[in-house]
Biotite code that builds the C-alpha atoms (Angstrom):
import biotite.structure as struc

atoms = struc.array([
    struc.Atom([71.994, 117.943, 109.634], chain_id="A", res_id=1, res_name="MET", atom_name="CA", element="C"),
    struc.Atom([72.074, 116.069, 112.959], chain_id="A", res_id=2, res_name="LYS", atom_name="CA", element="C"),
    struc.Atom([75.863, 116.472, 113.055], chain_id="A", res_id=3, res_name="PHE", atom_name="CA", element="C"),
    struc.Atom([75.649, 120.252, 112.509], chain_id="A", res_id=4, res_name="LEU", atom_name="CA", element="C"),
    struc.Atom([72.976, 120.562, 115.172], chain_id="A", res_id=5, res_name="GLU", atom_name="CA", element="C"),
    struc.Atom([75.071, 118.561, 117.634], chain_id="A", res_id=6, res_name="SER", atom_name="CA", element="C"),
    struc.Atom([78.178, 120.605, 116.810], chain_id="A", res_id=7, res_name="LEU", atom_name="CA", element="C"),
    struc.Atom([76.334, 123.908, 117.240], chain_id="A", res_id=8, res_name="PHE", atom_name="CA", element="C"),
    struc.Atom([74.715, 122.860, 120.525], chain_id="A", res_id=9, res_name="GLU", atom_name="CA", element="C"),
    struc.Atom([78.065, 121.635, 121.852], chain_id="A", res_id=10, res_name="GLY", atom_name="CA", element="C"),
    struc.Atom([79.722, 124.920, 120.916], chain_id="A", res_id=11, res_name="THR", atom_name="CA", element="C"),
    struc.Atom([76.849, 126.888, 122.435], chain_id="A", res_id=12, res_name="LEU", atom_name="CA", element="C"),
    struc.Atom([76.988, 124.882, 125.679], chain_id="A", res_id=13, res_name="TRP", atom_name="CA", element="C"),
    struc.Atom([80.773, 125.161, 125.950], chain_id="A", res_id=14, res_name="ASN", atom_name="CA", element="C"),
    struc.Atom([80.612, 128.921, 125.387], chain_id="A", res_id=15, res_name="SER", atom_name="CA", element="C"),
    struc.Atom([79.652, 129.187, 129.059], chain_id="A", res_id=16, res_name="ARG", atom_name="CA", element="C"),
    struc.Atom([83.351, 128.742, 129.864], chain_id="A", res_id=17, res_name="PHE", atom_name="CA", element="C"),
    struc.Atom([83.851, 132.384, 128.860], chain_id="A", res_id=18, res_name="VAL", atom_name="CA", element="C"),
    struc.Atom([82.511, 133.077, 132.371], chain_id="A", res_id=19, res_name="ILE", atom_name="CA", element="C"),
    struc.Atom([85.885, 131.839, 133.663], chain_id="A", res_id=20, res_name="LEU", atom_name="CA", element="C"),
    struc.Atom([87.347, 135.221, 132.687], chain_id="A", res_id=21, res_name="THR", atom_name="CA", element="C"),
    struc.Atom([84.875, 136.938, 135.042], chain_id="A", res_id=22, res_name="ALA", atom_name="CA", element="C"),
    struc.Atom([85.508, 134.310, 137.748], chain_id="A", res_id=23, res_name="VAL", atom_name="CA", element="C"),
    struc.Atom([89.295, 134.716, 137.629], chain_id="A", res_id=24, res_name="VAL", atom_name="CA", element="C"),
    struc.Atom([89.075, 138.507, 137.239], chain_id="A", res_id=25, res_name="GLY", atom_name="CA", element="C"),
    struc.Atom([86.725, 138.853, 140.223], chain_id="A", res_id=26, res_name="SER", atom_name="CA", element="C"),
    struc.Atom([88.917, 136.562, 142.300], chain_id="A", res_id=27, res_name="LEU", atom_name="CA", element="C"),
    struc.Atom([92.058, 138.549, 141.471], chain_id="A", res_id=28, res_name="LEU", atom_name="CA", element="C"),
    struc.Atom([90.277, 141.841, 142.196], chain_id="A", res_id=29, res_name="ALA", atom_name="CA", element="C"),
    struc.Atom([89.133, 140.431, 145.546], chain_id="A", res_id=30, res_name="GLY", atom_name="CA", element="C"),
    struc.Atom([92.686, 139.350, 146.400], chain_id="A", res_id=31, res_name="PHE", atom_name="CA", element="C"),
    struc.Atom([93.986, 142.817, 145.448], chain_id="A", res_id=32, res_name="ALA", atom_name="CA", element="C"),
    struc.Atom([91.444, 144.496, 147.736], chain_id="A", res_id=33, res_name="ILE", atom_name="CA", element="C"),
    struc.Atom([92.249, 142.052, 150.574], chain_id="A", res_id=34, res_name="PHE", atom_name="CA", element="C"),
    struc.Atom([95.935, 142.897, 150.120], chain_id="A", res_id=35, res_name="TYR", atom_name="CA", element="C"),
    struc.Atom([95.341, 146.671, 150.139], chain_id="A", res_id=36, res_name="MET", atom_name="CA", element="C"),
    struc.Atom([93.064, 146.497, 153.198], chain_id="A", res_id=37, res_name="ALA", atom_name="CA", element="C"),
    struc.Atom([95.631, 144.378, 155.064], chain_id="A", res_id=38, res_name="THR", atom_name="CA", element="C"),
    struc.Atom([98.438, 146.844, 154.221], chain_id="A", res_id=39, res_name="VAL", atom_name="CA", element="C"),
    struc.Atom([96.151, 149.620, 155.501], chain_id="A", res_id=40, res_name="ASP", atom_name="CA", element="C"),
    struc.Atom([95.768, 147.700, 158.777], chain_id="A", res_id=41, res_name="VAL", atom_name="CA", element="C"),
    struc.Atom([99.544, 147.523, 159.256], chain_id="A", res_id=42, res_name="PHE", atom_name="CA", element="C"),
    struc.Atom([99.973, 151.241, 158.475], chain_id="A", res_id=43, res_name="ILE", atom_name="CA", element="C"),
    struc.Atom([97.068, 152.042, 160.796], chain_id="A", res_id=44, res_name="LEU", atom_name="CA", element="C"),
    struc.Atom([98.671, 150.007, 163.570], chain_id="A", res_id=45, res_name="PHE", atom_name="CA", element="C"),
    struc.Atom([101.973, 151.879, 163.126], chain_id="A", res_id=46, res_name="GLN", atom_name="CA", element="C"),
    struc.Atom([100.189, 155.240, 163.475], chain_id="A", res_id=47, res_name="HIS", atom_name="CA", element="C"),
    struc.Atom([98.162, 154.041, 166.459], chain_id="A", res_id=48, res_name="ALA", atom_name="CA", element="C"),
    struc.Atom([101.377, 153.149, 168.323], chain_id="A", res_id=49, res_name="MET", atom_name="CA", element="C"),
    struc.Atom([101.994, 156.898, 168.776], chain_id="A", res_id=50, res_name="HIS", atom_name="CA", element="C"),
    struc.Atom([98.721, 157.279, 170.692], chain_id="A", res_id=51, res_name="TYR", atom_name="CA", element="C"),
    struc.Atom([100.430, 156.653, 174.051], chain_id="A", res_id=52, res_name="ALA", atom_name="CA", element="C"),
    struc.Atom([103.174, 159.214, 173.350], chain_id="A", res_id=53, res_name="ASP", atom_name="CA", element="C"),
    struc.Atom([103.294, 161.494, 176.407], chain_id="A", res_id=54, res_name="SER", atom_name="CA", element="C"),
    struc.Atom([104.600, 164.473, 174.395], chain_id="A", res_id=55, res_name="SER", atom_name="CA", element="C"),
    struc.Atom([101.426, 164.508, 172.270], chain_id="A", res_id=56, res_name="MET", atom_name="CA", element="C"),
    struc.Atom([98.972, 167.323, 172.962], chain_id="A", res_id=57, res_name="THR", atom_name="CA", element="C"),
    struc.Atom([95.332, 166.610, 173.735], chain_id="A", res_id=58, res_name="GLU", atom_name="CA", element="C"),
    struc.Atom([94.225, 168.060, 170.374], chain_id="A", res_id=59, res_name="GLU", atom_name="CA", element="C"),
    struc.Atom([96.735, 165.910, 168.475], chain_id="A", res_id=60, res_name="ALA", atom_name="CA", element="C"),
    struc.Atom([95.610, 162.832, 170.406], chain_id="A", res_id=61, res_name="ARG", atom_name="CA", element="C"),
    struc.Atom([91.957, 163.540, 169.562], chain_id="A", res_id=62, res_name="LYS", atom_name="CA", element="C"),
    struc.Atom([92.860, 164.063, 165.889], chain_id="A", res_id=63, res_name="ALA", atom_name="CA", element="C"),
    struc.Atom([94.780, 160.763, 165.878], chain_id="A", res_id=64, res_name="LEU", atom_name="CA", element="C"),
    struc.Atom([91.832, 159.022, 167.550], chain_id="A", res_id=65, res_name="HIS", atom_name="CA", element="C"),
    struc.Atom([89.326, 160.360, 165.007], chain_id="A", res_id=66, res_name="ASP", atom_name="CA", element="C"),
    struc.Atom([91.656, 159.559, 162.117], chain_id="A", res_id=67, res_name="SER", atom_name="CA", element="C"),
    struc.Atom([92.222, 156.013, 163.405], chain_id="A", res_id=68, res_name="THR", atom_name="CA", element="C"),
    struc.Atom([88.503, 155.293, 163.795], chain_id="A", res_id=69, res_name="VAL", atom_name="CA", element="C"),
    struc.Atom([87.868, 156.645, 160.298], chain_id="A", res_id=70, res_name="SER", atom_name="CA", element="C"),
    struc.Atom([90.627, 154.476, 158.836], chain_id="A", res_id=71, res_name="HIS", atom_name="CA", element="C"),
    struc.Atom([89.293, 151.400, 160.640], chain_id="A", res_id=72, res_name="ILE", atom_name="CA", element="C"),
    struc.Atom([85.927, 151.987, 158.976], chain_id="A", res_id=73, res_name="VAL", atom_name="CA", element="C"),
    struc.Atom([87.711, 152.261, 155.598], chain_id="A", res_id=74, res_name="GLU", atom_name="CA", element="C"),
    struc.Atom([89.472, 148.936, 156.268], chain_id="A", res_id=75, res_name="VAL", atom_name="CA", element="C"),
    struc.Atom([86.160, 147.253, 157.115], chain_id="A", res_id=76, res_name="VAL", atom_name="CA", element="C"),
    struc.Atom([84.742, 148.708, 153.897], chain_id="A", res_id=77, res_name="ASP", atom_name="CA", element="C"),
    struc.Atom([87.678, 147.285, 151.933], chain_id="A", res_id=78, res_name="GLY", atom_name="CA", element="C"),
    struc.Atom([87.263, 143.819, 153.419], chain_id="A", res_id=79, res_name="TYR", atom_name="CA", element="C"),
    struc.Atom([83.529, 143.881, 152.694], chain_id="A", res_id=80, res_name="LEU", atom_name="CA", element="C"),
    struc.Atom([84.182, 144.861, 149.078], chain_id="A", res_id=81, res_name="LEU", atom_name="CA", element="C"),
    struc.Atom([86.743, 142.058, 148.761], chain_id="A", res_id=82, res_name="ALA", atom_name="CA", element="C"),
    struc.Atom([84.124, 139.684, 150.152], chain_id="A", res_id=83, res_name="THR", atom_name="CA", element="C"),
    struc.Atom([81.654, 140.834, 147.480], chain_id="A", res_id=84, res_name="VAL", atom_name="CA", element="C"),
    struc.Atom([84.208, 140.012, 144.787], chain_id="A", res_id=85, res_name="MET", atom_name="CA", element="C"),
    struc.Atom([84.867, 136.586, 146.318], chain_id="A", res_id=86, res_name="LEU", atom_name="CA", element="C"),
    struc.Atom([81.163, 135.725, 146.589], chain_id="A", res_id=87, res_name="ILE", atom_name="CA", element="C"),
    struc.Atom([80.592, 136.962, 143.026], chain_id="A", res_id=88, res_name="PHE", atom_name="CA", element="C"),
    struc.Atom([83.468, 134.839, 141.716], chain_id="A", res_id=89, res_name="SER", atom_name="CA", element="C"),
    struc.Atom([82.375, 131.669, 143.519], chain_id="A", res_id=90, res_name="LEU", atom_name="CA", element="C"),
    struc.Atom([78.728, 132.249, 142.627], chain_id="A", res_id=91, res_name="GLY", atom_name="CA", element="C"),
    struc.Atom([79.437, 132.671, 138.918], chain_id="A", res_id=92, res_name="LEU", atom_name="CA", element="C"),
    struc.Atom([81.549, 129.519, 138.927], chain_id="A", res_id=93, res_name="TYR", atom_name="CA", element="C"),
    struc.Atom([78.829, 127.483, 140.655], chain_id="A", res_id=94, res_name="GLU", atom_name="CA", element="C"),
    struc.Atom([76.071, 128.798, 138.396], chain_id="A", res_id=95, res_name="LEU", atom_name="CA", element="C"),
    struc.Atom([77.762, 128.484, 135.020], chain_id="A", res_id=96, res_name="PHE", atom_name="CA", element="C"),
    struc.Atom([80.641, 126.013, 135.278], chain_id="A", res_id=97, res_name="ILE", atom_name="CA", element="C"),
    struc.Atom([80.313, 123.414, 138.045], chain_id="A", res_id=98, res_name="SER", atom_name="CA", element="C"),
    struc.Atom([79.469, 122.878, 141.694], chain_id="A", res_id=99, res_name="ASP", atom_name="CA", element="C"),
    struc.Atom([82.370, 123.370, 144.090], chain_id="A", res_id=100, res_name="ILE", atom_name="CA", element="C"),
    struc.Atom([82.489, 119.908, 145.651], chain_id="A", res_id=101, res_name="ASN", atom_name="CA", element="C"),
    struc.Atom([84.685, 120.973, 148.569], chain_id="A", res_id=102, res_name="GLN", atom_name="CA", element="C"),
    struc.Atom([82.115, 123.600, 149.560], chain_id="A", res_id=103, res_name="ALA", atom_name="CA", element="C"),
    struc.Atom([79.271, 121.077, 149.581], chain_id="A", res_id=104, res_name="HIS", atom_name="CA", element="C"),
    struc.Atom([81.233, 118.302, 151.253], chain_id="A", res_id=105, res_name="GLY", atom_name="CA", element="C"),
    struc.Atom([82.830, 120.346, 154.029], chain_id="A", res_id=106, res_name="SER", atom_name="CA", element="C"),
    struc.Atom([81.000, 120.873, 157.304], chain_id="A", res_id=107, res_name="LYS", atom_name="CA", element="C"),
    struc.Atom([83.074, 124.009, 157.878], chain_id="A", res_id=108, res_name="ALA", atom_name="CA", element="C"),
    struc.Atom([82.008, 125.664, 154.629], chain_id="A", res_id=109, res_name="SER", atom_name="CA", element="C"),
    struc.Atom([79.803, 128.709, 154.917], chain_id="A", res_id=110, res_name="SER", atom_name="CA", element="C"),
    struc.Atom([76.323, 128.536, 153.433], chain_id="A", res_id=111, res_name="LYS", atom_name="CA", element="C"),
    struc.Atom([76.930, 131.931, 151.857], chain_id="A", res_id=112, res_name="ILE", atom_name="CA", element="C"),
    struc.Atom([79.219, 130.262, 149.324], chain_id="A", res_id=113, res_name="LEU", atom_name="CA", element="C"),
    struc.Atom([76.594, 127.749, 148.170], chain_id="A", res_id=114, res_name="VAL", atom_name="CA", element="C"),
    struc.Atom([74.697, 129.386, 145.306], chain_id="A", res_id=115, res_name="ILE", atom_name="CA", element="C"),
    struc.Atom([71.617, 127.621, 143.896], chain_id="A", res_id=116, res_name="ASN", atom_name="CA", element="C"),
    struc.Atom([70.462, 130.180, 141.308], chain_id="A", res_id=117, res_name="ASN", atom_name="CA", element="C"),
    struc.Atom([70.870, 133.787, 140.160], chain_id="A", res_id=118, res_name="LEU", atom_name="CA", element="C"),
    struc.Atom([68.440, 134.981, 142.829], chain_id="A", res_id=119, res_name="ASP", atom_name="CA", element="C"),
    struc.Atom([70.676, 133.458, 145.531], chain_id="A", res_id=120, res_name="ASP", atom_name="CA", element="C"),
    struc.Atom([73.698, 135.221, 144.084], chain_id="A", res_id=121, res_name="LEU", atom_name="CA", element="C"),
    struc.Atom([71.845, 138.549, 143.859], chain_id="A", res_id=122, res_name="LYS", atom_name="CA", element="C"),
    struc.Atom([70.534, 138.170, 147.399], chain_id="A", res_id=123, res_name="SER", atom_name="CA", element="C"),
    struc.Atom([73.957, 137.447, 148.888], chain_id="A", res_id=124, res_name="ARG", atom_name="CA", element="C"),
    struc.Atom([75.604, 140.267, 146.952], chain_id="A", res_id=125, res_name="LEU", atom_name="CA", element="C"),
    struc.Atom([72.834, 142.677, 147.943], chain_id="A", res_id=126, res_name="ALA", atom_name="CA", element="C"),
    struc.Atom([73.352, 141.886, 151.634], chain_id="A", res_id=127, res_name="LYS", atom_name="CA", element="C"),
    struc.Atom([77.074, 142.549, 151.477], chain_id="A", res_id=128, res_name="VAL", atom_name="CA", element="C"),
    struc.Atom([76.569, 145.725, 149.413], chain_id="A", res_id=129, res_name="ILE", atom_name="CA", element="C"),
    struc.Atom([74.027, 146.897, 152.010], chain_id="A", res_id=130, res_name="LEU", atom_name="CA", element="C"),
    struc.Atom([76.650, 146.339, 154.707], chain_id="A", res_id=131, res_name="MET", atom_name="CA", element="C"),
    struc.Atom([79.163, 148.390, 152.669], chain_id="A", res_id=132, res_name="ILE", atom_name="CA", element="C"),
    struc.Atom([76.609, 151.202, 152.462], chain_id="A", res_id=133, res_name="MET", atom_name="CA", element="C"),
    struc.Atom([76.044, 151.080, 156.227], chain_id="A", res_id=134, res_name="ILE", atom_name="CA", element="C"),
    struc.Atom([79.782, 151.211, 156.900], chain_id="A", res_id=135, res_name="VAL", atom_name="CA", element="C"),
    struc.Atom([80.160, 154.104, 154.445], chain_id="A", res_id=136, res_name="THR", atom_name="CA", element="C"),
    struc.Atom([77.322, 155.982, 156.180], chain_id="A", res_id=137, res_name="LEU", atom_name="CA", element="C"),
    struc.Atom([79.049, 155.406, 159.514], chain_id="A", res_id=138, res_name="PHE", atom_name="CA", element="C"),
    struc.Atom([82.320, 156.722, 158.051], chain_id="A", res_id=139, res_name="GLU", atom_name="CA", element="C"),
    struc.Atom([80.587, 159.844, 156.734], chain_id="A", res_id=140, res_name="GLU", atom_name="CA", element="C"),
    struc.Atom([78.803, 160.337, 160.065], chain_id="A", res_id=141, res_name="ALA", atom_name="CA", element="C"),
    struc.Atom([82.156, 160.395, 161.848], chain_id="A", res_id=142, res_name="LEU", atom_name="CA", element="C"),
    struc.Atom([83.335, 163.273, 159.644], chain_id="A", res_id=143, res_name="ASN", atom_name="CA", element="C"),
    struc.Atom([79.994, 165.084, 159.538], chain_id="A", res_id=144, res_name="MET", atom_name="CA", element="C"),
    struc.Atom([79.878, 168.722, 160.646], chain_id="A", res_id=145, res_name="HIS", atom_name="CA", element="C"),
    struc.Atom([76.391, 169.767, 161.709], chain_id="A", res_id=146, res_name="ILE", atom_name="CA", element="C"),
    struc.Atom([75.863, 173.408, 160.819], chain_id="A", res_id=147, res_name="SER", atom_name="CA", element="C"),
    struc.Atom([72.057, 173.594, 160.735], chain_id="A", res_id=148, res_name="ALA", atom_name="CA", element="C"),
    struc.Atom([69.124, 171.709, 162.305], chain_id="A", res_id=149, res_name="PRO", atom_name="CA", element="C"),
    struc.Atom([68.186, 170.314, 158.880], chain_id="A", res_id=150, res_name="ILE", atom_name="CA", element="C"),
    struc.Atom([71.493, 168.403, 158.874], chain_id="A", res_id=151, res_name="ASP", atom_name="CA", element="C"),
    struc.Atom([70.261, 166.427, 161.904], chain_id="A", res_id=152, res_name="LEU", atom_name="CA", element="C"),
    struc.Atom([66.989, 165.700, 160.096], chain_id="A", res_id=153, res_name="VAL", atom_name="CA", element="C"),
    struc.Atom([68.888, 164.381, 157.055], chain_id="A", res_id=154, res_name="TYR", atom_name="CA", element="C"),
    struc.Atom([71.145, 162.319, 159.290], chain_id="A", res_id=155, res_name="PHE", atom_name="CA", element="C"),
    struc.Atom([68.176, 160.845, 161.175], chain_id="A", res_id=156, res_name="GLY", atom_name="CA", element="C"),
    struc.Atom([66.390, 160.112, 157.884], chain_id="A", res_id=157, res_name="ALA", atom_name="CA", element="C"),
    struc.Atom([69.445, 158.272, 156.519], chain_id="A", res_id=158, res_name="SER", atom_name="CA", element="C"),
    struc.Atom([69.590, 156.148, 159.685], chain_id="A", res_id=159, res_name="ILE", atom_name="CA", element="C"),
    struc.Atom([65.848, 155.408, 159.385], chain_id="A", res_id=160, res_name="ALA", atom_name="CA", element="C"),
    struc.Atom([66.267, 154.362, 155.732], chain_id="A", res_id=161, res_name="LEU", atom_name="CA", element="C"),
    struc.Atom([69.162, 152.057, 156.622], chain_id="A", res_id=162, res_name="ILE", atom_name="CA", element="C"),
    struc.Atom([67.053, 150.522, 159.404], chain_id="A", res_id=163, res_name="ALA", atom_name="CA", element="C"),
    struc.Atom([64.187, 150.034, 156.954], chain_id="A", res_id=164, res_name="LEU", atom_name="CA", element="C"),
    struc.Atom([66.513, 148.376, 154.443], chain_id="A", res_id=165, res_name="ALA", atom_name="CA", element="C"),
    struc.Atom([67.809, 146.002, 157.136], chain_id="A", res_id=166, res_name="LEU", atom_name="CA", element="C"),
    struc.Atom([64.246, 145.208, 158.222], chain_id="A", res_id=167, res_name="TYR", atom_name="CA", element="C"),
    struc.Atom([63.127, 144.487, 154.652], chain_id="A", res_id=168, res_name="LEU", atom_name="CA", element="C"),
    struc.Atom([66.197, 142.297, 154.072], chain_id="A", res_id=169, res_name="THR", atom_name="CA", element="C"),
    struc.Atom([65.450, 140.342, 157.230], chain_id="A", res_id=170, res_name="HIS", atom_name="CA", element="C"),
    struc.Atom([61.769, 140.030, 156.291], chain_id="A", res_id=171, res_name="ALA", atom_name="CA", element="C"),
    struc.Atom([62.700, 138.785, 152.813], chain_id="A", res_id=172, res_name="ALA", atom_name="CA", element="C"),
    struc.Atom([65.007, 136.177, 154.378], chain_id="A", res_id=173, res_name="ASP", atom_name="CA", element="C"),
    struc.Atom([62.184, 134.979, 156.604], chain_id="A", res_id=174, res_name="GLY", atom_name="CA", element="C"),
    struc.Atom([59.881, 134.554, 153.601], chain_id="A", res_id=175, res_name="ASN", atom_name="CA", element="C"),
    struc.Atom([62.572, 132.736, 151.615], chain_id="A", res_id=176, res_name="ALA", atom_name="CA", element="C"),
    struc.Atom([63.235, 130.283, 154.430], chain_id="A", res_id=177, res_name="HIS", atom_name="CA", element="C"),
    struc.Atom([59.524, 129.622, 155.039], chain_id="A", res_id=178, res_name="ASP", atom_name="CA", element="C"),
    struc.Atom([58.644, 129.187, 151.334], chain_id="A", res_id=179, res_name="ASP", atom_name="CA", element="C"),
    struc.Atom([55.270, 127.560, 151.707], chain_id="A", res_id=180, res_name="GLY", atom_name="CA", element="C"),
    struc.Atom([54.901, 126.382, 155.269], chain_id="A", res_id=181, res_name="GLY", atom_name="CA", element="C"),
    struc.Atom([58.356, 125.016, 155.944], chain_id="A", res_id=182, res_name="GLY", atom_name="CA", element="C"),
    struc.Atom([58.634, 122.987, 152.739], chain_id="A", res_id=183, res_name="GLN", atom_name="CA", element="C"),
    struc.Atom([62.026, 122.574, 151.152], chain_id="A", res_id=184, res_name="GLU", atom_name="CA", element="C"),
    struc.Atom([62.849, 125.070, 148.423], chain_id="A", res_id=185, res_name="HIS", atom_name="CA", element="C"),
    struc.Atom([62.767, 123.304, 144.998], chain_id="A", res_id=186, res_name="PRO", atom_name="CA", element="C"),
    struc.Atom([66.232, 124.616, 144.072], chain_id="A", res_id=187, res_name="ALA", atom_name="CA", element="C"),
    struc.Atom([67.698, 122.967, 147.202], chain_id="A", res_id=188, res_name="ASP", atom_name="CA", element="C"),
    struc.Atom([66.773, 119.523, 145.877], chain_id="A", res_id=189, res_name="LYS", atom_name="CA", element="C"),
    struc.Atom([69.211, 119.895, 142.994], chain_id="A", res_id=190, res_name="THR", atom_name="CA", element="C"),
    struc.Atom([72.227, 120.137, 145.320], chain_id="A", res_id=191, res_name="LYS", atom_name="CA", element="C"),
    struc.Atom([74.153, 117.068, 146.537], chain_id="A", res_id=192, res_name="PRO", atom_name="CA", element="C"),
    struc.Atom([72.910, 115.612, 149.766], chain_id="A", res_id=193, res_name="GLY", atom_name="CA", element="C"),
    struc.Atom([69.208, 116.260, 149.020], chain_id="A", res_id=194, res_name="HIS", atom_name="CA", element="C"),
])
């Protein structure tokens, strides 16, 4: 009976390695998005080279300007989405498989890549997704055609909601870092170096 229990528990514990499919898939998706955004940058740069063309009319120059700014926002959006995939991949690996020793041992590593629990992963992903939403709102605002006064009210309300979301995110960060009068968060003690 003890042998069967040990065998079952070992199989159950090792089943966590199925997460590697999500880790590798997220990583590959992130690389694909990085690649596409970088190709978009090169294409954007090629189009922007025509901006100084003296034969271009003022209307064509303004259209190129607006198009370029819009494409830059799309590129930023792509890089942010790729970052989400990278953080998700690294976070899943740290939570279910093993700590990434190079991330903990390197002074140059970003704290965003050190995930202590699922709440950390959700918090970091939520911040990047919020940034994607802000960039998308900015992109839509560039192409917005105001035809009625209510459009300005909706636009102002969307900006106010984004500001509120940023404020609440910042307030939540302040509470997480305080965590009981400056005491160390219990999850931080489980990481190397504590």
